[in-house]
mmCIF file of the N, C-alpha and C atoms, coordinates in Angstrom:
data_MODEL
# 
_entry.id   MODEL 
# 
loop_
_atom_site.group_PDB 
_atom_site.id 
_atom_site.type_symbol 
_atom_site.label_atom_id 
_atom_site.label_alt_id 
_atom_site.label_comp_id 
_atom_site.label_asym_id 
_atom_site.label_entity_id 
_atom_site.label_seq_id 
_atom_site.pdbx_PDB_ins_code 
_atom_site.Cartn_x 
_atom_site.Cartn_y 
_atom_site.Cartn_z 
_atom_site.occupancy 
_atom_site.B_iso_or_equiv 
_atom_site.pdbx_formal_charge 
_atom_site.auth_seq_id 
_atom_site.auth_comp_id 
_atom_site.auth_asym_id 
_atom_site.auth_atom_id 
_atom_site.pdbx_PDB_model_num 
ATOM 1   N N  . MET A 1 1  ? 46.440 -1.640  16.558 1.00 0.00 ? 1  MET A N  1 
ATOM 2   C CA . MET A 1 1  ? 45.264 -2.381  16.937 1.00 0.00 ? 1  MET A CA 1 
ATOM 3   C C  . MET A 1 1  ? 45.104 -2.369  18.448 1.00 0.00 ? 1  MET A C  1 
ATOM 4   N N  . GLU A 1 2  ? 43.920 -2.130  18.868 1.00 0.00 ? 2  GLU A N  1 
ATOM 5   C CA . GLU A 1 2  ? 43.625 -2.089  20.297 1.00 0.00 ? 2  GLU A CA 1 
ATOM 6   C C  . GLU A 1 2  ? 43.293 -3.484  20.799 1.00 0.00 ? 2  GLU A C  1 
ATOM 7   N N  . ASN A 1 3  ? 43.793 -3.836  21.982 1.00 0.00 ? 3  ASN A N  1 
ATOM 8   C CA . ASN A 1 3  ? 43.476 -5.136  22.573 1.00 0.00 ? 3  ASN A CA 1 
ATOM 9   C C  . ASN A 1 3  ? 42.034 -5.150  23.052 1.00 0.00 ? 3  ASN A C  1 
ATOM 10  N N  . LYS A 1 4  ? 41.295 -6.151  22.631 1.00 0.00 ? 4  LYS A N  1 
ATOM 11  C CA . LYS A 1 4  ? 39.902 -6.290  23.044 1.00 0.00 ? 4  LYS A CA 1 
ATOM 12  C C  . LYS A 1 4  ? 39.786 -7.530  23.914 1.00 0.00 ? 4  LYS A C  1 
ATOM 13  N N  . TYR A 1 5  ? 39.452 -7.339  25.139 1.00 0.00 ? 5  TYR A N  1 
ATOM 14  C CA . TYR A 1 5  ? 39.327 -8.442  26.070 1.00 0.00 ? 5  TYR A CA 1 
ATOM 15  C C  . TYR A 1 5  ? 37.957 -9.084  25.934 1.00 0.00 ? 5  TYR A C  1 
ATOM 16  N N  . ARG A 1 6  ? 37.907 -10.411 25.983 1.00 0.00 ? 6  ARG A N  1 
ATOM 17  C CA . ARG A 1 6  ? 36.644 -11.143 25.985 1.00 0.00 ? 6  ARG A CA 1 
ATOM 18  C C  . ARG A 1 6  ? 36.278 -11.412 27.430 1.00 0.00 ? 6  ARG A C  1 
ATOM 19  N N  . THR A 1 7  ? 35.060 -11.131 27.766 1.00 0.00 ? 7  THR A N  1 
ATOM 20  C CA . THR A 1 7  ? 34.640 -11.324 29.152 1.00 0.00 ? 7  THR A CA 1 
ATOM 21  C C  . THR A 1 7  ? 33.426 -12.240 29.222 1.00 0.00 ? 7  THR A C  1 
ATOM 22  N N  . THR A 1 8  ? 33.399 -13.020 30.288 1.00 0.00 ? 8  THR A N  1 
ATOM 23  C CA . THR A 1 8  ? 32.227 -13.816 30.634 1.00 0.00 ? 8  THR A CA 1 
ATOM 24  C C  . THR A 1 8  ? 31.891 -13.484 32.076 1.00 0.00 ? 8  THR A C  1 
ATOM 25  N N  . LYS A 1 9  ? 30.986 -14.222 32.626 1.00 0.00 ? 9  LYS A N  1 
ATOM 26  C CA . LYS A 1 9  ? 30.564 -13.946 33.997 1.00 0.00 ? 9  LYS A CA 1 
ATOM 27  C C  . LYS A 1 9  ? 31.717 -14.113 34.994 1.00 0.00 ? 9  LYS A C  1 
ATOM 28  N N  . THR A 1 10 ? 32.615 -15.050 34.723 1.00 0.00 ? 10 THR A N  1 
ATOM 29  C CA . THR A 1 10 ? 33.683 -15.341 35.692 1.00 0.00 ? 10 THR A CA 1 
ATOM 30  C C  . THR A 1 10 ? 35.100 -15.160 35.159 1.00 0.00 ? 10 THR A C  1 
ATOM 31  N N  . THR A 1 11 ? 35.259 -14.811 33.858 1.00 0.00 ? 11 THR A N  1 
ATOM 32  C CA . THR A 1 11 ? 36.614 -14.724 33.302 1.00 0.00 ? 11 THR A CA 1 
ATOM 33  C C  . THR A 1 11 ? 36.794 -13.487 32.426 1.00 0.00 ? 11 THR A C  1 
ATOM 34  N N  . VAL A 1 12 ? 38.040 -13.103 32.291 1.00 0.00 ? 12 VAL A N  1 
ATOM 35  C CA . VAL A 1 12 ? 38.449 -12.073 31.343 1.00 0.00 ? 12 VAL A CA 1 
ATOM 36  C C  . VAL A 1 12 ? 39.650 -12.646 30.609 1.00 0.00 ? 12 VAL A C  1 
ATOM 37  N N  . SER A 1 13 ? 39.636 -12.586 29.258 1.00 0.00 ? 13 SER A N  1 
ATOM 38  C CA . SER A 1 13 ? 40.746 -13.190 28.517 1.00 0.00 ? 13 SER A CA 1 
ATOM 39  C C  . SER A 1 13 ? 41.116 -12.378 27.287 1.00 0.00 ? 13 SER A C  1 
ATOM 40  N N  . LEU A 1 14 ? 42.355 -12.482 26.922 1.00 0.00 ? 14 LEU A N  1 
ATOM 41  C CA . LEU A 1 14 ? 42.888 -11.935 25.686 1.00 0.00 ? 14 LEU A CA 1 
ATOM 42  C C  . LEU A 1 14 ? 43.875 -12.975 25.165 1.00 0.00 ? 14 LEU A C  1 
ATOM 43  N N  . ILE A 1 15 ? 43.510 -13.650 24.103 1.00 0.00 ? 15 ILE A N  1 
ATOM 44  C CA . ILE A 1 15 ? 44.342 -14.730 23.584 1.00 0.00 ? 15 ILE A CA 1 
ATOM 45  C C  . ILE A 1 15 ? 44.671 -14.440 22.126 1.00 0.00 ? 15 ILE A C  1 
ATOM 46  N N  . ASN A 1 16 ? 45.946 -14.461 21.801 1.00 0.00 ? 16 ASN A N  1 
ATOM 47  C CA . ASN A 1 16 ? 46.417 -14.306 20.426 1.00 0.00 ? 16 ASN A CA 1 
ATOM 48  C C  . ASN A 1 16 ? 47.179 -15.555 20.036 1.00 0.00 ? 16 ASN A C  1 
ATOM 49  N N  . TYR A 1 17 ? 46.888 -16.092 18.861 1.00 0.00 ? 17 TYR A N  1 
ATOM 50  C CA . TYR A 1 17 ? 47.557 -17.291 18.362 1.00 0.00 ? 17 TYR A CA 1 
ATOM 51  C C  . TYR A 1 17 ? 48.277 -16.975 17.065 1.00 0.00 ? 17 TYR A C  1 
ATOM 52  N N  . HIS A 1 18 ? 49.352 -17.698 16.836 1.00 0.00 ? 18 HIS A N  1 
ATOM 53  C CA . HIS A 1 18 ? 50.088 -17.631 15.580 1.00 0.00 ? 18 HIS A CA 1 
ATOM 54  C C  . HIS A 1 18 ? 50.195 -19.068 15.086 1.00 0.00 ? 18 HIS A C  1 
ATOM 55  N N  . PHE A 1 19 ? 49.489 -19.377 14.002 1.00 0.00 ? 19 PHE A N  1 
ATOM 56  C CA . PHE A 1 19 ? 49.502 -20.732 13.459 1.00 0.00 ? 19 PHE A CA 1 
ATOM 57  C C  . PHE A 1 19 ? 50.440 -20.808 12.269 1.00 0.00 ? 19 PHE A C  1 
ATOM 58  N N  . ILE A 1 20 ? 51.146 -21.911 12.180 1.00 0.00 ? 20 ILE A N  1 
ATOM 59  C CA . ILE A 1 20 ? 52.020 -22.177 11.038 1.00 0.00 ? 20 ILE A CA 1 
ATOM 60  C C  . ILE A 1 20 ? 51.582 -23.506 10.448 1.00 0.00 ? 20 ILE A C  1 
ATOM 61  N N  . PHE A 1 21 ? 51.271 -23.493 9.180  1.00 0.00 ? 21 PHE A N  1 
ATOM 62  C CA . PHE A 1 21 ? 50.814 -24.679 8.470  1.00 0.00 ? 21 PHE A CA 1 
ATOM 63  C C  . PHE A 1 21 ? 51.952 -25.195 7.614  1.00 0.00 ? 21 PHE A C  1 
ATOM 64  N N  . CYS A 1 22 ? 52.461 -26.381 7.945  1.00 0.00 ? 22 CYS A N  1 
ATOM 65  C CA . CYS A 1 22 ? 53.563 -26.975 7.183  1.00 0.00 ? 22 CYS A CA 1 
ATOM 66  C C  . CYS A 1 22 ? 53.060 -28.220 6.458  1.00 0.00 ? 22 CYS A C  1 
ATOM 67  N N  . PRO A 1 23 ? 52.960 -28.168 5.139  1.00 0.00 ? 23 PRO A N  1 
ATOM 68  C CA . PRO A 1 23 ? 52.525 -29.349 4.404  1.00 0.00 ? 23 PRO A CA 1 
ATOM 69  C C  . PRO A 1 23 ? 53.564 -30.467 4.488  1.00 0.00 ? 23 PRO A C  1 
ATOM 70  N N  . ARG A 1 24 ? 53.100 -31.666 4.337  1.00 0.00 ? 24 ARG A N  1 
ATOM 71  C CA . ARG A 1 24 ? 53.973 -32.832 4.426  1.00 0.00 ? 24 ARG A CA 1 
ATOM 72  C C  . ARG A 1 24 ? 55.089 -32.717 3.393  1.00 0.00 ? 24 ARG A C  1 
ATOM 73  N N  . TYR A 1 25 ? 56.278 -33.022 3.808  1.00 0.00 ? 25 TYR A N  1 
ATOM 74  C CA . TYR A 1 25 ? 57.490 -32.976 2.985  1.00 0.00 ? 25 TYR A CA 1 
ATOM 75  C C  . TYR A 1 25 ? 57.747 -31.588 2.408  1.00 0.00 ? 25 TYR A C  1 
ATOM 76  N N  . ARG A 1 26 ? 57.177 -30.560 3.031  1.00 0.00 ? 26 ARG A N  1 
ATOM 77  C CA . ARG A 1 26 ? 57.368 -29.164 2.618  1.00 0.00 ? 26 ARG A CA 1 
ATOM 78  C C  . ARG A 1 26 ? 57.045 -28.932 1.142  1.00 0.00 ? 26 ARG A C  1 
ATOM 79  N N  . ARG A 1 27 ? 56.010 -29.597 0.656  1.00 0.00 ? 27 ARG A N  1 
ATOM 80  C CA . ARG A 1 27 ? 55.579 -29.403 -0.725 1.00 0.00 ? 27 ARG A CA 1 
ATOM 81  C C  . ARG A 1 27 ? 55.066 -27.978 -0.912 1.00 0.00 ? 27 ARG A C  1 
ATOM 82  N N  . LYS A 1 28 ? 55.231 -27.455 -2.087 1.00 0.00 ? 28 LYS A N  1 
ATOM 83  C CA . LYS A 1 28 ? 54.813 -26.087 -2.420 1.00 0.00 ? 28 LYS A CA 1 
ATOM 84  C C  . LYS A 1 28 ? 53.352 -26.093 -2.876 1.00 0.00 ? 28 LYS A C  1 
ATOM 85  N N  . ILE A 1 29 ? 52.429 -26.395 -1.953 1.00 0.00 ? 29 ILE A N  1 
ATOM 86  C CA . ILE A 1 29 ? 51.028 -26.535 -2.344 1.00 0.00 ? 29 ILE A CA 1 
ATOM 87  C C  . ILE A 1 29 ? 50.378 -25.215 -2.713 1.00 0.00 ? 29 ILE A C  1 
ATOM 88  N N  . PHE A 1 30 ? 50.876 -24.103 -2.222 1.00 0.00 ? 30 PHE A N  1 
ATOM 89  C CA . PHE A 1 30 ? 50.257 -22.821 -2.516 1.00 0.00 ? 30 PHE A CA 1 
ATOM 90  C C  . PHE A 1 30 ? 50.632 -22.293 -3.896 1.00 0.00 ? 30 PHE A C  1 
ATOM 91  N N  . LEU A 1 31 ? 51.502 -23.007 -4.605 1.00 0.00 ? 31 LEU A N  1 
ATOM 92  C CA . LEU A 1 31 ? 51.813 -22.636 -5.983 1.00 0.00 ? 31 LEU A CA 1 
ATOM 93  C C  . LEU A 1 31 ? 50.767 -23.199 -6.944 1.00 0.00 ? 31 LEU A C  1 
ATOM 94  N N  . ILE A 1 32 ? 49.967 -24.156 -6.488 1.00 0.00 ? 32 ILE A N  1 
ATOM 95  C CA . ILE A 1 32 ? 48.891 -24.716 -7.302 1.00 0.00 ? 32 ILE A CA 1 
ATOM 96  C C  . ILE A 1 32 ? 47.796 -23.654 -7.411 1.00 0.00 ? 32 ILE A C  1 
ATOM 97  N N  . PRO A 1 33 ? 47.280 -23.411 -8.619 1.00 0.00 ? 33 PRO A N  1 
ATOM 98  C CA . PRO A 1 33 ? 46.259 -22.357 -8.796 1.00 0.00 ? 33 PRO A CA 1 
ATOM 99  C C  . PRO A 1 33 ? 45.049 -22.548 -7.877 1.00 0.00 ? 33 PRO A C  1 
ATOM 100 N N  . ASN A 1 34 ? 44.620 -21.460 -7.265 1.00 0.00 ? 34 ASN A N  1 
ATOM 101 C CA . ASN A 1 34 ? 43.418 -21.359 -6.415 1.00 0.00 ? 34 ASN A CA 1 
ATOM 102 C C  . ASN A 1 34 ? 43.526 -22.039 -5.048 1.00 0.00 ? 34 ASN A C  1 
ATOM 103 N N  . VAL A 1 35 ? 44.595 -22.725 -4.732 1.00 0.00 ? 35 VAL A N  1 
ATOM 104 C CA . VAL A 1 35 ? 44.713 -23.392 -3.433 1.00 0.00 ? 35 VAL A CA 1 
ATOM 105 C C  . VAL A 1 35 ? 44.832 -22.355 -2.316 1.00 0.00 ? 35 VAL A C  1 
ATOM 106 N N  . GLU A 1 36 ? 45.653 -21.341 -2.510 1.00 0.00 ? 36 GLU A N  1 
ATOM 107 C CA . GLU A 1 36 ? 45.821 -20.309 -1.476 1.00 0.00 ? 36 GLU A CA 1 
ATOM 108 C C  . GLU A 1 36 ? 44.500 -19.580 -1.219 1.00 0.00 ? 36 GLU A C  1 
ATOM 109 N N  . GLU A 1 37 ? 43.807 -19.219 -2.283 1.00 0.00 ? 37 GLU A N  1 
ATOM 110 C CA . GLU A 1 37 ? 42.534 -18.510 -2.149 1.00 0.00 ? 37 GLU A CA 1 
ATOM 111 C C  . GLU A 1 37 ? 41.502 -19.365 -1.412 1.00 0.00 ? 37 GLU A C  1 
ATOM 112 N N  . ARG A 1 38 ? 41.417 -20.649 -1.760 1.00 0.00 ? 38 ARG A N  1 
ATOM 113 C CA . ARG A 1 38 ? 40.454 -21.558 -1.118 1.00 0.00 ? 38 ARG A CA 1 
ATOM 114 C C  . ARG A 1 38 ? 40.814 -21.788 0.345  1.00 0.00 ? 38 ARG A C  1 
ATOM 115 N N  . PHE A 1 39 ? 42.099 -21.930 0.641  1.00 0.00 ? 39 PHE A N  1 
ATOM 116 C CA . PHE A 1 39 ? 42.556 -22.126 2.017  1.00 0.00 ? 39 PHE A CA 1 
ATOM 117 C C  . PHE A 1 39 ? 42.150 -20.937 2.889  1.00 0.00 ? 39 PHE A C  1 
ATOM 118 N N  . LYS A 1 40 ? 42.397 -19.717 2.404  1.00 0.00 ? 40 LYS A N  1 
ATOM 119 C CA . LYS A 1 40 ? 42.036 -18.520 3.159  1.00 0.00 ? 40 LYS A CA 1 
ATOM 120 C C  . LYS A 1 40 ? 40.528 -18.438 3.376  1.00 0.00 ? 40 LYS A C  1 
ATOM 121 N N  . CYS A 1 41 ? 39.770 -18.807 2.360  1.00 0.00 ? 41 CYS A N  1 
ATOM 122 C CA . CYS A 1 41 ? 38.311 -18.778 2.458  1.00 0.00 ? 41 CYS A CA 1 
ATOM 123 C C  . CYS A 1 41 ? 37.824 -19.755 3.533  1.00 0.00 ? 41 CYS A C  1 
ATOM 124 N N  . LEU A 1 42 ? 38.378 -20.953 3.548  1.00 0.00 ? 42 LEU A N  1 
ATOM 125 C CA . LEU A 1 42 ? 37.992 -21.955 4.555  1.00 0.00 ? 42 LEU A CA 1 
ATOM 126 C C  . LEU A 1 42 ? 38.338 -21.501 5.966  1.00 0.00 ? 42 LEU A C  1 
ATOM 127 N N  . VAL A 1 43 ? 39.521 -20.929 6.128  1.00 0.00 ? 43 VAL A N  1 
ATOM 128 C CA . VAL A 1 43 ? 39.947 -20.443 7.443  1.00 0.00 ? 43 VAL A CA 1 
ATOM 129 C C  . VAL A 1 43 ? 39.021 -19.336 7.924  1.00 0.00 ? 43 VAL A C  1 
ATOM 130 N N  . LYS A 1 44 ? 38.689 -18.408 7.041  1.00 0.00 ? 44 LYS A N  1 
ATOM 131 C CA . LYS A 1 44 ? 37.807 -17.300 7.411  1.00 0.00 ? 44 LYS A CA 1 
ATOM 132 C C  . LYS A 1 44 ? 36.417 -17.795 7.786  1.00 0.00 ? 44 LYS A C  1 
ATOM 133 N N  . ASP A 1 45 ? 35.899 -18.789 7.051  1.00 0.00 ? 45 ASP A N  1 
ATOM 134 C CA . ASP A 1 45 ? 34.572 -19.337 7.352  1.00 0.00 ? 45 ASP A CA 1 
ATOM 135 C C  . ASP A 1 45 ? 34.538 -20.000 8.724  1.00 0.00 ? 45 ASP A C  1 
ATOM 136 N N  . VAL A 1 46 ? 35.552 -20.788 9.024  1.00 0.00 ? 46 VAL A N  1 
ATOM 137 C CA . VAL A 1 46 ? 35.605 -21.471 10.320 1.00 0.00 ? 46 VAL A CA 1 
ATOM 138 C C  . VAL A 1 46 ? 35.742 -20.456 11.452 1.00 0.00 ? 46 VAL A C  1 
ATOM 139 N N  . CYS A 1 47 ? 36.579 -19.460 11.254 1.00 0.00 ? 47 CYS A N  1 
ATOM 140 C CA . CYS A 1 47 ? 36.766 -18.434 12.286 1.00 0.00 ? 47 CYS A CA 1 
ATOM 141 C C  . CYS A 1 47 ? 35.490 -17.636 12.528 1.00 0.00 ? 47 CYS A C  1 
ATOM 142 N N  . LYS A 1 48 ? 34.759 -17.367 11.478 1.00 0.00 ? 48 LYS A N  1 
ATOM 143 C CA . LYS A 1 48 ? 33.500 -16.639 11.631 1.00 0.00 ? 48 LYS A CA 1 
ATOM 144 C C  . LYS A 1 48 ? 32.499 -17.470 12.438 1.00 0.00 ? 48 LYS A C  1 
ATOM 145 N N  . GLU A 1 49 ? 32.458 -18.789 12.185 1.00 0.00 ? 49 GLU A N  1 
ATOM 146 C CA . GLU A 1 49 ? 31.549 -19.685 12.909 1.00 0.00 ? 49 GLU A CA 1 
ATOM 147 C C  . GLU A 1 49 ? 31.812 -19.686 14.407 1.00 0.00 ? 49 GLU A C  1 
ATOM 148 N N  . ILE A 1 50 ? 33.076 -19.696 14.787 1.00 0.00 ? 50 ILE A N  1 
ATOM 149 C CA . ILE A 1 50 ? 33.410 -19.802 16.211 1.00 0.00 ? 50 ILE A CA 1 
ATOM 150 C C  . ILE A 1 50 ? 33.815 -18.457 16.815 1.00 0.00 ? 50 ILE A C  1 
ATOM 151 N N  . GLU A 1 51 ? 33.491 -17.382 16.101 1.00 0.00 ? 51 GLU A N  1 
ATOM 152 C CA . GLU A 1 51 ? 33.672 -16.016 16.585 1.00 0.00 ? 51 GLU A CA 1 
ATOM 153 C C  . GLU A 1 51 ? 35.127 -15.682 16.937 1.00 0.00 ? 51 GLU A C  1 
ATOM 154 N N  . ILE A 1 52 ? 36.011 -15.950 15.995 1.00 0.00 ? 52 ILE A N  1 
ATOM 155 C CA . ILE A 1 52 ? 37.422 -15.604 16.144 1.00 0.00 ? 52 ILE A CA 1 
ATOM 156 C C  . ILE A 1 52 ? 37.751 -14.510 15.142 1.00 0.00 ? 52 ILE A C  1 
ATOM 157 N N  . GLU A 1 53 ? 38.435 -13.485 15.601 1.00 0.00 ? 53 GLU A N  1 
ATOM 158 C CA . GLU A 1 53 ? 38.830 -12.382 14.735 1.00 0.00 ? 53 GLU A CA 1 
ATOM 159 C C  . GLU A 1 53 ? 40.205 -12.662 14.134 1.00 0.00 ? 53 GLU A C  1 
ATOM 160 N N  . ILE A 1 54 ? 40.304 -12.562 12.846 1.00 0.00 ? 54 ILE A N  1 
ATOM 161 C CA . ILE A 1 54 ? 41.594 -12.742 12.158 1.00 0.00 ? 54 ILE A CA 1 
ATOM 162 C C  . ILE A 1 54 ? 42.248 -11.373 12.043 1.00 0.00 ? 54 ILE A C  1 
ATOM 163 N N  . ILE A 1 55 ? 43.436 -11.248 12.582 1.00 0.00 ? 55 ILE A N  1 
ATOM 164 C CA . ILE A 1 55 ? 44.180 -9.987  12.516 1.00 0.00 ? 55 ILE A CA 1 
ATOM 165 C C  . ILE A 1 55 ? 44.939 -9.913  11.203 1.00 0.00 ? 55 ILE A C  1 
ATOM 166 N N  . ALA A 1 56 ? 45.589 -11.000 10.820 1.00 0.00 ? 56 ALA A N  1 
ATOM 167 C CA . ALA A 1 56 ? 46.315 -11.063 9.556  1.00 0.00 ? 56 ALA A CA 1 
ATOM 168 C C  . ALA A 1 56 ? 46.362 -12.503 9.086  1.00 0.00 ? 56 ALA A C  1 
ATOM 169 N N  . ILE A 1 57 ? 46.332 -12.698 7.788  1.00 0.00 ? 57 ILE A N  1 
ATOM 170 C CA . ILE A 1 57 ? 46.459 -14.045 7.227  1.00 0.00 ? 57 ILE A CA 1 
ATOM 171 C C  . ILE A 1 57 ? 47.349 -13.961 5.995  1.00 0.00 ? 57 ILE A C  1 
ATOM 172 N N  . GLU A 1 58 ? 48.393 -14.754 5.977  1.00 0.00 ? 58 GLU A N  1 
ATOM 173 C CA . GLU A 1 58 ? 49.348 -14.773 4.875  1.00 0.00 ? 58 GLU A CA 1 
ATOM 174 C C  . GLU A 1 58 ? 49.705 -16.221 4.539  1.00 0.00 ? 58 GLU A C  1 
ATOM 175 N N  . CYS A 1 59 ? 49.927 -16.462 3.284  1.00 0.00 ? 59 CYS A N  1 
ATOM 176 C CA . CYS A 1 59 ? 50.391 -17.780 2.818  1.00 0.00 ? 59 CYS A CA 1 
ATOM 177 C C  . CYS A 1 59 ? 51.687 -17.583 2.076  1.00 0.00 ? 59 CYS A C  1 
ATOM 178 N N  . ASP A 1 60 ? 52.634 -18.488 2.288  1.00 0.00 ? 60 ASP A N  1 
ATOM 179 C CA . ASP A 1 60 ? 53.945 -18.327 1.665  1.00 0.00 ? 60 ASP A CA 1 
ATOM 180 C C  . ASP A 1 60 ? 54.438 -19.662 1.179  1.00 0.00 ? 60 ASP A C  1 
# 
């Protein structure tokens, strides 16, 4: 993957984040049917709204 810099009139930036979602008491919420699929859908929708590119998304 090629690094794509975001530019504005006064700044140039390249920011990569790694998020880890830990449910309370480490419950296995992604074993519940359709929870993983819905979670990914919500994340993708929010990222599209605020113009964030998702490089990879995994649930475990």
